[in-house]
C-alpha positions in Angstrom: -34.7 39.2 33.3 -33.8 36.0 32.0 -36.3 33.7 30.5 -36.4 29.8 29.3 -39.2 28.6 26.6 -40.0 25.2 25.2 -42.2 23.4 22.9 -42.8 19.5 23.5 -43.8 17.3 20.4 -44.8 13.9 20.2 -43.3 12.1 17.3 -45.4 9.3 17.7 -48.4 10.6 17.1 -47.8 14.2 16.2 -49.4 15.9 18.9 -48.3 18.7 21.2 -47.0 16.9 24.9 -49.4 18.6 27.8 -48.8 18.4 31.4 -44.7 17.9 30.9 -42.8 19.1 33.9 -40.1 21.1 33.3 -37.9 22.4 35.8 -35.3 24.9 36.5 -32.9 24.4 39.4 -29.5 26.5 39.7 -26.2 24.8 40.2 -24.4 26.2 43.0 -20.7 27.1 42.9 -20.3 24.6 46.0 -22.5 21.8 44.2 -25.8 22.9 46.0 -28.6 23.0 44.2 -31.7 25.9 44.3 -35.1 25.1 42.4 -35.7 28.1 40.5 -39.1 27.3 39.0 -41.1 23.9 38.2 -44.0 24.1 35.5 -46.3 22.0 33.4 -46.6 22.2 29.7 -49.7 24.0 28.3 -52.3 21.8 26.2 -50.3 23.3 23.1 -47.1 21.8 24.8 -45.3 25.1 25.1 -43.7 26.3 28.2 -42.5 30.2 28.7 -41.1 31.1 32.1 -39.8 34.3 33.1 -37.3 34.0 36.3 -35.8 36.5 38.7 -32.2 35.3 39.0 -29.3 38.2 39.3 -26.9 36.7 37.1 -23.1 37.7 37.9 -21.2 35.9 35.6 -22.1 32.6 33.6 -24.1 30.4 36.0 -25.2 27.0 35.5 -28.4 25.5 35.6 -30.1 22.3 35.1 -33.1 22.1 32.9 -35.2 19.0 33.7 -37.7 17.3 31.1 -39.9 14.9 33.2 -40.4 11.9 30.8 -42.3 10.1 33.4 -45.3 12.4 33.3 -46.2 11.5 29.8 -44.8 7.6 29.4 -45.8 4.7 31.2 -42.4 2.7 32.1 -41.9 -0.3 31.1 -39.2 -3.4 31.1 -35.9 -2.9 29.7 -34.1 0.7 29.3 -36.4 3.7 30.3 -35.3 7.2 30.4 -37.6 9.3 33.3 -35.9 12.4 32.8 -33.8 14.6 30.4 -31.6 16.9 31.8 -29.5 20.0 29.7 -26.9 21.7 31.9 -27.1 25.5 30.6 -24.8 28.5 31.4 -26.8 31.8 31.1 -25.3 34.7 31.5 -26.7 37.6 30.7 -30.4 39.0 32.8 -31.6 39.5 29.1 -31.1 35.8 28.2 -33.9 34.1 26.5 -33.3 30.7 26.3 -35.4 28.1 24.2 -35.3 24.4 24.1 -37.9 22.6 22.0 -37.7 18.9 22.4 -39.9 15.8 20.4 -40.0 12.6 22.2 -41.5 9.0 21.9 -41.3 6.2 24.0 -38.0 5.2 22.7 -35.9 8.5 22.0 -35.7 12.4 21.8 -34.9 14.8 19.7 -33.7 18.6 20.8 -32.2 21.4 20.0 -31.6 24.7 21.5 -31.2 28.7 20.6 -30.9 31.8 22.7 -30.1 35.5 22.7 
């Protein structure tokens, strides 16, 4: 069973980001979209989500971090969401994408098995 995990930190004050919505969407070969899950980070800023999905090849997904859950919209440039398009190819894939956010930026990296 594939798994997506994250740990979200606030770089402005060094705290964990609780209550941030993380959504995984499958991008179908014809361009259609199917939501796989949508859940919020816990009080420690973490989310671990296993999901049932039969992976037949390099399936394409989008992982969305809904920053508007935690930031108030300001004038000028504003980032509502951060979306990563990823490929998963094994039902045993474990994909981890931590992210450090602030009002004015974000930093991330990823790892997987």
